[in-house]
N, C-alpha and C positions, 0 to 999 in steps of 0.2 A: 261556601268558600272551600277552595281546594287546599288541603293540607300538605301536598307535596311542595318541594322546593321547586321553583322555576328554573328550567333548564334550556340552554341555548341549543342551536342546531349541532354544535360541535360537543354537546354533552356536558358543558361547564355550567355550574350552578350560578345562577344570577341573582337571585333574591330569596329572603326569607319571608314566607308568608306569615303575617301577624294577625292576630285578632283584632277587632276594633278597639277592645280595651287596652291591648298592648300598644296599639298606634296612638291612642289617646294619651297614655301615660308618657310616651316618648315625645309627642308633640308639646305636651305641658312641660315637660322638663327643658326641652330646646326653647321654647318660648320664654321660660324663666331665665335661661342663660342670655337669650337676646335682650331681654330687659336689663340684666346685670351689665351687658356690654354698653347699652345706651347710659346707663348710670355712670359707668367709667368715663365715657366720652364726656359727659356733663361735669364730672369731677375734674378732668383735665382742662376743660373750658373755664371751669371756675378757680383755677390754680389751687386745688386741694393738696393737702399735704402728701408726698410721694408714698409714705408708708401706708397711708389710708387707701391709696389707689392700688398699691401692691397686694394688700390684704384682699381687695376685691378681685384682682387679676387671679389670685391663688384660689379663691372660692370658685371662679368660673372654670379654671382648670379642673378642679375637683369635680365640679358638676359634669363637665363634659366626659371626664374619665368614667364617671358612673354610667353615663349614657352608653359609652363604648362598651363596658362591662356587661350591661344589660343585653346589647346586641350580640356580643360574643357569647354569652351564655345561651341565648335563643338560638344562635347558629349551631353551636355544638349539640344542643339537645335535639335539634331537628334535622337541619341539613346534613351534618356530619354523621349523626346516628342513623339517619335513613339510608345514606350512602353505604354505610358499613353493613347495614342489614341486607342491602341489595347487592353486595359484593364488590362495591367499587369505593371502598373506604380509604384505600391507599392514598388516592388523589385529594380526597376530601381531607384527610389528616394532614397531608403535606400543605394544602392551602391554609388549614387552620393553624399550623405551626408558623407559617410565613406571616400571617396576620397577627399572631400573638406576638412574635418578634417585633414586628413593626409597631404594634400597639404598645409594647413595654418601653420602647425608646422614648415616647412622649412624656 
């Protein structure tokens, strides 16, 4: 497995390579969220109490935030760090700051 970030023809970073273990962890978390969403759908179909549904929505939001934090941390430690070491850190840091701003809005 290549440990460098994937780069487009324009020099833009496209993806953060992940180990199989990291991919498995992310996929497990996302599948758990998927199951929670299905559970909420069933709760709505069954006319469950609004507060119970809202609590589950909150749990899903938290779980997705955690997935995002994990991805953000990986990106900073690898793609951004590598870009800084290679002398192209300004663009990587600018991109990181944009995504942090966007992520913090949710």
